[in-house]
C-alpha positions in Angstrom: -9.1 -13.9 10.4 -5.2 -13.7 10.5 -2.3 -14.0 7.7 0.6 -13.1 7.4 3.4 -11.8 4.5 6.1 -9.9 4.1 7.3 -6.7 2.8 9.5 -6.8 0.1 9.7 -2.9 -0.4 10.0 0.6 1.4 8.8 3.3 -1.2 8.7 7.1 -1.0 8.1 10.0 -3.5 9.1 13.7 -2.3 6.3 14.6 -4.9 3.2 13.7 -5.4 1.6 12.5 -8.3 5.3 10.6 -9.1 6.6 6.9 -8.7 7.3 6.6 -5.9 11.0 5.3 -5.4 12.7 2.4 -3.3 14.3 3.3 0.2 14.7 -0.4 1.6 13.8 1.3 5.0 11.7 4.1 6.6 9.7 5.8 9.4 5.8 5.4 9.9 4.4 8.2 11.3 1.8 7.8 14.1 -1.6 9.9 12.7 1.0 10.8 9.6 2.3 8.5 7.6 5.9 7.6 6.1 8.4 9.8 7.0 9.5 11.9 3.8 6.4 10.8 1.8 4.9 13.0 0.0 1.3 11.8 1.1 2.4 11.7 5.1 0.1 13.7 6.9 -3.0 12.9 4.6 -6.3 11.7 7.0 -7.6 8.4 5.1 -4.3 7.7 3.0 -1.9 7.7 4.7 0.2 4.7 3.5 -1.1 2.4 0.0 0.2 -0.7 0.0 0.0 -2.7 -2.7 0.0 -6.7 -3.1 2.8 -8.4 -5.2 -0.3 -10.7 -6.8 -1.9 -7.3 -7.6 1.0 -6.2 -9.4 1.9 -9.4 -11.5 -1.5 -8.9 -13.1 0.0 -6.5 -15.2 2.2 -9.1 -16.1 3.0 -9.4 -19.4 1.8 -5.8 -20.3 5.0 -4.6 -21.2 6.2 -2.4 -18.2 8.6 -3.3 -15.7 6.4 -4.4 -12.4 9.2 -2.3 -10.5 7.8 -1.6 -6.2 6.8 2.1 -6.2 5.4 2.2 -9.9 2.1 2.0 -8.7 3.3 5.5 -6.2 2.5 2.6 -3.8 4.3 2.5 -0.4 5.0 -0.6 1.4 5.0 -3.8 -1.9 3.9 -7.1 0.5 3.9 -10.2 -0.5 1.9 -13.0 1.0 -1.3 -11.8 0.8 -3.8 -10.7 -2.1 -6.0 -7.9 -1.4 -9.3 -9.5 -0.1 -7.0 -10.0 3.1 -6.9 -6.5 3.7 -10.2 -5.5 4.3 -11.7 -2.0 5.6 -11.5 -1.8 9.3 -8.2 -4.8 9.0 -5.1 -3.9 11.6 -1.5 -4.5 10.0 1.1 -5.3 12.5 4.6 -5.1 11.5 7.5 -6.6 12.5 8.9 -3.4 14.0 5.9 -2.5 16.2 4.0 -0.3 13.8 0.6 -1.3 13.2 -1.8 0.9 10.6 -5.2 0.2 9.8 -6.9 -0.2 6.5 -8.9 3.1 5.8 -9.4 2.6 1.4 -9.6 0.2 0.0 -9.5 0.8 -4.3 -8.4 4.9 -5.7 -9.8 6.9 -8.3 -6.5 7.1 -11.1 -5.7 10.9 -11.5 -5.8 12.1 -14.8 -3.0 11.8 -16.5 -1.8 8.0 -14.5 0.9 6.4 -16.4 0.2 2.9 -15.9 -2.7 3.3 -17.2 -1.4 5.3 -20.1 0.9 2.2 -20.9 -0.2 -0.6 -20.7 -4.9 0.6 -20.6 -5.3 -0.2 -17.2 -4.1 0.6 -13.5 -4.7 -1.7 -10.6 -4.5 1.2 -7.8 -8.4 2.0 -9.0 -10.2 -2.0 -7.2 -6.3 -3.0 -5.4 -4.8 -0.2 -4.2 -5.4 -0.6 -0.3 -4.8 2.7 2.5 -3.9 2.6 5.6 -4.1 5.3 8.6 -0.5 4.7 11.6 -1.9 3.9 14.4 1.5 3.6 16.3 4.4 4.8 14.6 7.7 2.4 14.2 10.0 1.5 11.6 9.7 -0.3 8.5 12.0 -2.1 6.8 12.1 -4.2 3.6 11.8 -8.0 5.0 9.9 -7.5 7.7 6.8 -9.7 8.4 3.6 -8.1 8.7 0.3 -9.7 10.2 -2.9 -8.9 9.3 -5.9 -9.3 11.9 -9.3 -8.9 10.1 -13.3 -9.7 11.2 -14.4 -12.6 8.9 -17.6 -10.2 8.4 -15.5 -7.1 7.1 -14.4 -6.3 4.2 -15.0 -5.4 0.2 -14.2 -2.6 -1.9 -15.6 0.4 0.1 -14.6 4.5 1.7 -13.8 7.8 -1.0 -12.6 7.2 -4.3 
């Protein structure tokens, strides 16, 4: 399976447990994550992605759905969470390569999104990846996802 999409925004935060702020571009560092992001260096969850379609499932919940609000590093369009199964390879326009390592995560206590709207999409539709090959990433970059049809389904450490 091959699917394509677009990076809507690149976001980072200096501290864990806070929303990420749009920065427009960043450097992906091999086996680390996004340079200057608080979550860089995490073994399995170096980079977080959220599909625009997932964010919009909360539309009408009286919250602004700006990129970074779910603490995602990359907000992407043109893909659904199901297009990014475990083991999928994500190739970014600038040459960086990611590998999907986890789908979903447990929300931390006091998740601002869950408190405001009653639920958060990251536990079921947040995508986490490791950086296989570093390189730049920018808002507007195209991405290509390659995945084996036999892979898929939620799994991983939550």
